[in-house]
C-alpha positions in Angstrom: -5.3 -14.7 -23.5 -2.3 -15.2 -20.9 -1.4 -12.2 -18.4 0.9 -11.1 -16.6 0.7 -7.8 -13.8 4.5 -6.4 -13.1 6.2 -4.0 -11.0 8.0 -1.4 -13.4 11.8 0.3 -11.9 10.0 2.8 -9.8 8.4 0.3 -7.2 10.4 1.6 -4.7 8.4 5.2 -5.4 5.8 3.8 -3.4 7.7 3.0 -0.1 7.4 1.9 2.6 4.6 0.2 2.0 6.6 -1.3 -1.3 9.5 -2.2 0.6 8.1 -5.7 1.4 5.5 -6.9 -1.0 4.8 -6.1 -4.8 3.1 -3.3 -5.6 0.1 -4.7 -7.0 -0.4 -6.0 -3.5 -0.9 -2.6 -2.2 -4.8 -1.4 -0.9 -6.0 0.8 -3.2 -9.8 0.5 -1.9 -11.7 -2.6 -0.4 -9.2 -4.3 -2.9 -5.4 -4.8 -3.5 -4.5 -3.6 -7.2 -4.2 -7.4 -8.3 -7.4 -8.5 -6.2 -9.2 -5.7 -8.6 -7.3 -6.4 -11.6 -8.7 -10.5 -10.9 -12.3 -9.0 -10.3 -12.5 -7.1 -13.3 -10.3 -9.7 -15.6 -12.3 -13.1 -16.5 -9.4 -15.4 -16.6 -7.1 -15.9 -13.8 -3.6 -14.0 -14.1 -1.1 -16.5 -15.1 2.4 -14.6 -14.0 3.5 -11.6 -12.0 7.1 -10.0 -12.6 8.3 -8.5 -9.8 11.9 -7.4 -7.9 14.2 -10.7 -7.1 14.3 -9.8 -3.5 10.6 -10.0 -3.6 10.3 -13.5 -5.9 9.8 -16.0 -2.4 7.0 -13.9 -0.7 4.9 -13.1 -3.8 5.0 -16.5 -4.6 3.4 -17.3 -0.7 0.7 -14.6 -1.2 -0.2 -16.0 -4.8 0.3 -19.6 -4.8 -0.1 -21.7 -7.9 0.4 -18.6 -10.0 4.2 -18.7 -11.8 6.2 -15.6 -10.4 9.0 -14.5 -12.6 9.6 -17.5 -15.0 12.0 -18.4 -17.2 9.8 -17.8 -20.5 7.0 -16.5 -21.6 3.9 -16.9 -23.7 2.8 -14.2 -25.6 -0.3 -12.4 -24.3 -0.8 -9.0 -22.3 1.3 -7.1 -19.6 -0.5 -4.8 -16.8 1.4 -2.3 -14.6 0.6 -3.4 -11.3 0.4 0.1 -10.1 -2.6 1.1 -12.5 -5.9 1.3 -11.1 -7.0 0.0 -14.8 -10.5 -0.4 -15.8 -12.5 -3.7 -17.5 -12.8 -0.9 -20.5 -8.8 -0.7 -20.7 -7.9 -4.0 -20.2 -10.2 -4.7 -23.1 -9.0 -2.4 -25.4 -5.4 -3.6 -24.6 -6.3 -7.2 -25.3 -7.6 -6.0 -28.6 -4.7 -4.1 -29.8 -2.0 -7.0 -30.3 1.9 -6.1 -31.2 1.7 -2.8 -29.1 3.0 -1.0 -26.0 1.0 1.4 -23.9 2.4 4.5 -22.0 0.9 6.7 -20.0 3.5 10.1 -20.6 6.5 8.7 -20.5 5.7 5.7 -17.9 4.8 2.1 -20.1 2.0 0.9 -18.3 1.2 -2.2 -20.6 1.8 -4.7 -23.5 0.3 -6.7 -25.7 3.1 -8.9 -27.7 4.3 -12.1 -29.1 5.9 -14.7 -26.8 9.4 -13.7 -29.2 8.9 -9.9 -28.7 8.2 -10.1 -24.9 10.7 -12.4 -24.7 13.7 -10.2 -26.1 12.7 -7.4 -24.2 12.8 -9.4 -21.1 15.9 -10.8 -21.7 17.4 -6.9 -22.5 15.8 -6.5 -19.2 12.3 -6.1 -19.0 10.1 -3.5 -17.2 12.7 -3.5 -14.0 15.1 -2.1 -16.3 12.7 0.6 -17.1 14.0 -0.5 -21.1 11.2 -0.3 -24.1 10.7 -2.7 -26.6 12.1 -2.2 -30.0 10.7 -1.9 -33.9 7.4 -2.0 -31.7 3.7 -0.1 -32.6 3.8 2.6 -29.4 0.4 3.8 -28.1 -1.0 6.6 -25.5 -3.3 5.3 -22.8 -5.1 7.8 -20.4 -4.8 5.7 -17.0 -4.8 6.4 -13.2 -1.3 5.4 -12.1 0.1 5.5 -8.8 3.6 7.2 -9.0 3.3 7.9 -5.3 1.7 6.7 -2.3 -0.1 10.4 -1.8 -2.1 9.2 -5.5 -3.6 6.3 -4.1 -4.7 8.5 -1.3 -6.3 10.9 -4.3 -8.5 8.2 -5.0 -10.2 7.4 -1.8 -13.6 8.8 -3.3 -13.4 7.0 -6.9 -12.6 3.9 -4.8 -14.9 3.6 -2.1 -18.1 4.7 -4.8 -16.2 1.5 -6.6 -16.7 -0.6 -3.6 -20.0 0.7 -2.7 -21.1 -0.8 -6.5 -20.4 -4.1 -6.0 -20.0 -5.0 -2.2 -23.1 -5.3 0.2 -23.0 -2.9 3.1 -23.9 -4.3 6.5 -25.9 -1.5 8.6 -24.0 -0.1 11.6 -25.0 0.1 15.1 -27.8 1.9 15.7 -25.6 4.1 18.0 -23.0 4.9 15.3 -23.2 8.3 13.5 -23.0 7.9 9.7 -22.8 10.8 7.0 -22.9 9.7 3.4 -23.1 13.5 1.7 -20.0 13.6 0.4 -19.4 9.1 0.0 -20.7 5.8 0.9 -20.0 4.2 3.6 -19.3 0.5 3.1 -18.6 -2.2 6.3 -17.1 -5.7 5.8 -18.7 -8.5 7.6 -17.1 -9.2 11.1 -16.7 -5.4 11.9 -17.1 -4.2 15.1 -18.3 -0.7 15.8 -18.7 0.6 19.0 -21.1 2.9 20.4 -21.1 7.0 19.4 -18.6 7.0 16.8 -19.0 9.5 14.0 -18.5 7.7 10.5 -18.1 9.9 7.3 -17.9 8.3 4.3 -16.1 7.5 2.0 -15.1 5.3 4.3 -14.2 1.5 3.5 -13.9 -0.7 7.2 -12.5 -4.4 5.8 -13.5 -7.5 7.4 -13.1 -8.7 10.8 -12.2 -4.8 12.3 -12.8 -2.9 15.1 -13.6 0.5 15.6 -13.3 1.6 19.1 -16.2 3.5 20.6 -16.4 7.7 20.6 -14.0 7.3 16.9 -14.6 9.5 14.4 -13.3 8.2 10.6 -13.7 10.4 7.8 -12.0 9.8 3.9 -10.9 6.9 5.0 -9.8 2.9 4.0 -9.6 0.6 6.3 -8.1 -2.8 5.9 -9.1 -6.2 7.3 -8.0 -7.3 10.6 -7.9 -3.3 12.7 -8.6 -1.9 15.6 -9.0 1.7 15.1 -10.0 4.3 17.4 -9.2 8.3 17.7 -9.6 10.5 14.7 -8.5 9.4 11.4 -8.7 11.1 8.1 -7.8 10.9 4.7 -5.9 7.5 5.5 -5.5 4.0 4.0 -5.0 0.7 6.1 -3.2 -1.9 4.3 -4.7 -4.4 7.3 -4.0 -6.2 11.1 -2.6 -3.1 12.2 -3.6 -0.7 15.6 -4.9 2.6 16.4 -6.5 2.2 18.9 -6.5 4.9 21.8 -7.1 8.7 20.8 -4.8 11.1 18.5 -4.5 12.2 14.9 -4.1 10.6 12.4 -4.2 12.2 8.9 -3.6 11.9 4.6 -1.6 8.8 5.8 -0.8 5.0 4.7 0.0 2.7 7.1 1.2 -0.6 6.6 0.4 -4.3 8.2 1.3 -5.2 12.2 1.8 -1.6 13.0 0.8 -0.3 16.2 0.5 3.1 17.7 0.9 4.0 21.1 -1.5 6.1 23.1 -2.2 9.5 22.1 0.1 9.4 19.3 -0.6 12.6 16.7 0.6 13.1 13.4 0.8 16.8 11.4 -0.3 17.0 7.7 -0.6 20.4 7.3 2.5 23.1 7.8 2.0 26.0 9.1 3.1 28.0 6.2 0.4 26.9 4.6 3.0 25.6 1.3 3.2 22.3 -0.6 4.5 19.1 1.6 8.0 17.6 0.3 8.8 14.3 1.7 11.8 11.8 1.0 10.9 8.6 -0.8 13.3 6.4 -2.2 16.4 8.6 -1.6 14.8 12.0 -3.0 13.1 14.7 -1.4 9.8 14.9 -3.4 7.9 18.1 -3.6 4.2 16.7 -3.1 2.2 19.7 -4.7 -0.1 18.7 -1.8 -1.1 21.0 1.5 -2.3 17.9 3.0 0.2 14.9 3.5 1.0 12.9 6.6 2.4 9.7 7.7 3.7 7.0 6.0 5.0 3.9 8.0 6.0 0.8 7.2 5.3 -3.1 8.2 5.5 -4.0 12.1 6.8 -0.5 12.8 5.5 1.2 16.2 5.3 4.9 18.3 5.3 5.1 21.9 2.5 6.9 23.7 3.0 10.5 22.8 4.7 10.4 19.6 4.4 13.5 17.0 4.8 12.6 13.9 5.9 15.7 11.5 4.1 16.5 8.5 5.2 14.7 5.2 7.0 11.7 7.6 8.9 8.5 6.1 8.6 5.6 8.5 10.9 2.3 6.8 9.8 -1.0 7.9 10.1 -2.9 12.0 11.0 1.2 13.2 10.6 1.8 16.9 9.8 5.2 17.6 9.9 6.8 21.2 9.9 11.2 21.4 9.1 13.5 23.5 8.9 16.0 21.0 8.5 15.4 17.2 10.5 12.4 15.6 13.0 13.3 12.3 11.0 13.2 8.9 12.4 10.4 7.7 13.3 6.9 10.0 14.9 4.4 8.0 14.2 0.4 8.0 15.0 -1.2 11.5 15.8 2.1 13.1 15.1 2.7 17.3 14.1 6.2 16.9 14.7 8.0 20.7 14.1 11.6 21.0 15.9 12.4 17.7 18.8 9.7 17.5 18.7 6.5 15.6 20.3 3.5 16.2 19.9 -0.1 14.8 17.4 -2.3 16.0 18.0 -6.0 17.3 17.1 -7.7 15.1 16.4 -11.2 17.1 14.7 -9.1 19.5 12.5 -7.4 16.6 11.3 -11.4 15.4 10.2 -12.1 18.9 8.1 -9.3 18.6 7.0 -9.4 15.8 6.3 -13.2 16.0 3.6 -12.1 19.2 2.4 -9.7 17.6 1.2 -11.8 14.8 0.7 -14.9 17.3 -2.2 -12.6 19.1 -4.0 -12.5 16.2 -3.5 -16.5 15.4 -1.3 -15.9 12.8 2.6 -16.8 12.9 5.3 -15.3 10.8 6.4 -17.4 8.5 10.3 -18.8 7.4 9.6 -16.5 3.9 8.8 -13.8 6.1 11.9 -14.1 8.4 14.3 -14.4 5.1 12.9 -11.1 3.5 13.0 -9.1 6.6 16.5 -10.3 7.6 17.6 -9.2 3.9 16.0 -5.8 4.4 17.9 -5.4 7.7 21.3 -6.4 6.2 21.1 -4.7 3.1 21.0 -1.6 5.5 23.0 -2.5 8.7 25.4 -4.4 7.0 28.6 -3.6 8.1 
């Protein structure tokens, strides 16, 4: 049976991480959403449906898989921001000519070619339109409506990682506490002495944890360099927080660098729920603890302070002697409370240098995507 994984019309509610990647490429544990689906599903995903601006980068990230094809054959469709289980996928496969909802949101379909193509022609998942004249069923799933939903899943998804991955023992000088969850360490990880890891913690391949660090209830993607105090945080991968400073209840994109002493607040002094601006709307998270969301290729200078519930876009440079603004749009140079446009050519030079340090290159597809994001915000 053919399988399609799709984004829906609320993909940008997972910004800034979803600005530069499809929602199913967001890290939700040891894996991304789509890596998890591939592991649970016996057959390979046949097609992907994403925002048009992400089609090329998605093709690069998933070679051999059809992206935004003109026509579809019958089969099942899965929402890419759902933490699917094997049993749920099995139920969807065995229930033909049905669309599945969780609350008011469409999360899966099992339709014939004719029904699927009529729906796609009418706008499909990115329009939010629902197939007409099709049986509708409720299914209880865990869907990431905002990034903090994924942060709330850390204990269960690290436990899941411990069940299907082998953990490499930590250095004898590293203290671990697994009383509240496992500590899972991938291959080629370097953990320097006198580090404390309090589970649930997952550390991805090729990452380094510097000496005297304290990591709790966090997921570190591949290729990261992490130090200081980190709690309740997910690193997508390939980012640096090498020095001392606190980072809590946050989500960090790729190729981010935190200057020495960068620290964020994750709790308001009045102990009220944290609100944060996401997708142009101020959203009440209903959470007491919520820190920083920061997009790919953004940087902070030494001593930078981020306030509770701060959203920093892609390609930003933050220099601030006090708390920065709580919402900084992509490709912004933020200096002591003032925003101005980044010089895009200088940004590309820096981004290329950063990736070259890890023996990676900034591809033409990445450059085109980043340029389009820049122009959509700053083209006068």
